[in-house]
C-alpha positions in Angstrom: -76.1 33.0 -100.3 -77.7 31.6 -103.4 -74.3 30.7 -104.8 -73.4 28.9 -101.6 -76.7 26.9 -101.6 -76.0 25.8 -105.1 -72.5 24.7 -104.2 -73.9 22.8 -101.2 -76.2 21.0 -103.5 -73.4 20.1 -105.9 -71.3 18.8 -103.0 -74.0 16.2 -102.3 -73.7 15.0 -105.9 -72.3 11.5 -106.6 -70.6 12.8 -109.7 -66.9 13.5 -109.2 -66.9 16.2 -111.8 -69.5 18.2 -109.9 -67.5 17.8 -106.7 -64.3 18.9 -108.3 -66.1 22.0 -109.6 -67.2 22.8 -106.1 -63.7 22.3 -104.7 -62.3 24.8 -107.2 -64.8 27.5 -106.4 -63.2 30.3 -104.4 -66.4 30.9 -102.4 -66.5 27.4 -100.9 -66.8 27.6 -97.1 -64.6 25.8 -94.6 -67.3 23.3 -93.6 -67.9 22.4 -97.2 -64.1 21.9 -97.7 -64.1 19.4 -94.8 -67.1 17.6 -96.2 -65.4 17.1 -99.6 -62.1 16.0 -98.0 -63.9 13.3 -96.0 -65.6 11.9 -99.1 -64.9 8.2 -99.1 -65.7 7.3 -102.7 -64.0 4.2 -104.0 -62.9 5.4 -107.4 -59.3 6.5 -107.6 -59.8 9.3 -110.2 -62.7 10.6 -108.2 -60.7 10.9 -105.0 -57.8 12.5 -106.7 -59.9 15.0 -108.7 -61.9 16.1 -105.7 -59.0 16.3 -103.2 -56.6 17.6 -105.8 -59.0 20.4 -106.7 -59.3 21.4 -103.1 -55.5 21.6 -102.8 -55.4 24.0 -105.8 -58.0 26.4 -104.3 -56.4 29.7 -103.3 -58.4 29.8 -100.1 -57.4 26.3 -98.9 -56.6 26.7 -95.2 -53.6 25.2 -93.3 -56.1 22.9 -91.6 -57.3 21.5 -94.9 -53.7 21.1 -96.2 -52.8 19.2 -93.1 -55.7 16.8 -93.6 -54.8 16.4 -97.3 -51.2 15.6 -96.2 -52.7 12.5 -94.5 -54.8 11.5 -97.5 -54.7 7.8 -98.3 -54.2 8.5 -102.0 -50.5 9.0 -102.9 -51.3 11.3 -105.8 -53.1 13.7 -103.5 -50.1 13.8 -101.1 -47.7 14.4 -104.0 -49.8 17.4 -105.1 -49.8 18.8 -101.6 -46.0 18.4 -101.3 -45.5 20.2 -104.6 -47.9 23.1 -103.7 -46.2 26.3 -102.6 -49.2 27.3 -100.6 -49.0 24.4 -98.2 -47.9 25.2 -94.6 -44.5 24.2 -93.3 -46.1 21.8 -90.9 -47.5 19.8 -93.8 -44.1 19.7 -95.5 -42.5 18.4 -92.3 -45.2 15.7 -92.0 -44.8 14.7 -95.7 -41.0 14.3 -95.1 -41.9 11.0 -93.3 -44.2 9.8 -96.1 -43.9 6.1 -97.0 -43.6 6.9 -100.7 -40.2 8.1 -101.9 -41.9 10.2 -104.6 -43.3 12.5 -101.9 -40.1 12.6 -99.9 -38.1 13.5 -103.1 -40.3 16.6 -103.5 -39.9 17.6 -99.9 -36.1 17.2 -100.2 -36.1 19.6 -103.1 -37.9 22.4 -101.4 -35.8 25.4 -100.5 -37.8 26.1 -97.4 -37.3 22.6 -96.0 -36.1 22.9 -92.4 -32.5 22.0 -91.6 -33.4 19.1 -89.3 -35.7 17.6 -92.0 -32.8 17.8 -94.5 -30.5 16.1 -92.0 -33.0 13.2 -91.7 -33.6 12.9 -95.5 -29.9 12.8 -96.1 -30.1 9.3 -94.5 -32.9 8.2 -96.7 -32.7 4.8 -98.3 -33.7 6.3 -101.7 -30.7 7.8 -103.6 -32.9 10.3 -105.4 -34.1 11.7 -102.1 -30.5 12.1 -100.9 -29.5 13.6 -104.3 -32.2 16.2 -103.9 -31.0 17.1 -100.5 -27.4 17.4 -101.9 -28.7 19.7 -104.6 -30.9 21.8 -102.3 -29.5 25.4 -102.2 -30.2 25.5 -98.4 -28.4 22.3 -97.7 -25.9 23.0 -94.8 -22.2 22.8 -95.8 -21.5 20.1 -93.2 -24.2 18.0 -94.7 -22.7 18.5 -98.2 -19.4 17.4 -96.9 -21.0 14.2 -95.6 -23.0 13.5 -98.8 -19.8 13.9 -100.8 -18.9 10.5 -99.3 -22.1 8.8 -100.5 -21.7 5.5 -102.3 -24.0 6.6 -105.2 -22.4 8.7 -108.0 -25.8 10.3 -108.5 -25.8 11.8 -104.9 -22.2 13.0 -105.2 -23.2 14.7 -108.5 -25.9 16.6 -106.5 -23.2 17.8 -104.1 -20.9 18.9 -107.0 -23.8 20.8 -108.7 -24.6 22.7 -105.5 -23.2 26.3 -105.8 -22.9 26.4 -102.0 -20.6 23.5 -101.9 -17.3 24.3 -100.0 -14.2 24.6 -102.2 -12.4 21.9 -100.3 -15.3 19.5 -101.1 -15.3 20.5 -104.7 -11.5 19.8 -104.8 -12.1 16.4 -103.3 -14.8 15.6 -105.8 -12.5 16.8 -108.6 -10.5 13.6 -107.9 -13.7 11.4 -107.8 -13.5 8.1 -109.6 -16.7 9.0 -111.5 -16.3 11.1 -114.7 -19.9 12.3 -114.3 -19.1 13.7 -110.8 -15.9 15.4 -112.0 -17.9 16.9 -114.9 -20.4 18.3 -112.4 -17.6 19.9 -110.5 -16.2 21.5 -113.7 -19.6 23.1 -114.6 -20.3 24.4 -111.1 -20.1 28.3 -111.4 -18.3 28.5 -108.1 -15.6 26.1 -109.1 -12.1 27.7 -108.7 -9.3 27.7 -111.3 -7.3 25.4 -109.1 -10.2 22.9 -108.8 -10.7 23.0 -112.6 -7.0 22.2 -113.1 -7.4 19.3 -110.7 -10.4 18.0 -112.7 -8.3 18.2 -115.9 -5.4 16.4 -114.3 -7.6 13.6 -113.0 -9.4 13.4 -116.3 -6.0 12.7 -117.9 -5.0 10.2 -115.2 -8.4 8.4 -115.6 -8.0 8.4 -119.4 -4.6 6.9 -119.0 -5.9 4.3 -116.5 -8.7 3.5 -118.9 -6.4 3.0 -121.8 -4.2 0.7 -119.6 -7.3 -1.2 -118.5 -8.4 -1.8 -122.0 -4.9 -2.8 -123.1 -4.8 -5.3 -120.2 -8.1 -6.7 -121.2 -6.9 -7.1 -124.8 -3.7 -8.8 -123.6 -5.6 -11.2 -121.4 -8.0 -12.0 -124.3 -5.1 -12.7 -126.6 -3.4 -14.9 -124.0 -6.6 -16.9 -123.5 -6.9 -17.4 -127.2 -3.3 -18.5 -127.5 -3.8 -21.1 -124.7 -7.0 -22.3 -126.3 -5.2 -22.7 -129.6 -2.5 -24.8 -127.9 -5.2 -27.0 -126.3 -6.9 -27.4 -129.7 -3.7 -28.5 -131.4 -2.9 -30.9 -128.5 -6.4 -32.5 -128.9 -5.9 -32.8 -132.6 -2.5 -34.6 -132.3 -4.0 -36.9 -129.7 -6.9 -37.7 -132.0 -4.6 -38.5 -135.0 -2.4 -40.7 -132.8 -5.4 -42.8 -131.8 -6.6 -43.0 -135.3 -3.2 -44.1 -136.6 -2.8 -46.7 -133.9 -6.2 -48.2 -134.7 -5.4 -48.2 -138.4 -2.1 -50.1 -137.8 -4.0 -52.7 -135.7 -6.4 -53.3 -138.5 -3.6 -53.7 -141.0 -1.9 -56.3 -138.8 -5.2 -58.3 -138.6 -5.5 -58.3 -142.4 -2.0 -59.6 -142.8 -2.5 -62.3 -140.3 -5.7 -63.4 -142.1 -3.9 -63.8 -145.4 -1.1 -65.9 -144.1 
């Protein structure tokens, strides 16, 4: 009881270091937890230290985690999302967080519910979608859908996933992005046929790249040739004007001496 009284006194302190110490003490009672969570101090590091310390406490209850998941400070919500002790309800709530950093952590969690992954697969942030694609519990039908994503980064996540269906890996083996094809090749579940397809498409892409560079060089040489013709034409025109003016002056001199 003496220890609890001491902690209660520290909880009344205006010093954030004292409050963080209280939050980390395993003998803190539920009511004391709630008091610390509701602290409305204005300093950012004070809020994060106190609430973050509560989140680390091994005896932090689901109720406290749920309250912390609504914390106004982003750093606190990030730490809750990244904490393996937080309840599933808190994870589901954080999946709708306004900050993409929080949603990225949720999308990366292996215990993330299927319906949450389905929703995050539509997220505007490509890193969120990439984490969904790389999640080992991502449904195969969702991997098939994400294999069509416009962002190379997301398709790389699909190609890295060991649960990716072979037909999807085969499709990604023909991807326009070399980084995606490389991810397919290093996937441990990639079949020999898919590896051969990656090699074939690498050769095709290399040939196309050589042709593209050759075309660029040809076009550059053609532009230079045309520019040279235009420069020579301008020079001839300049000389013609000069010579015409020179003859006119000569005629005037002859006329003057007559």
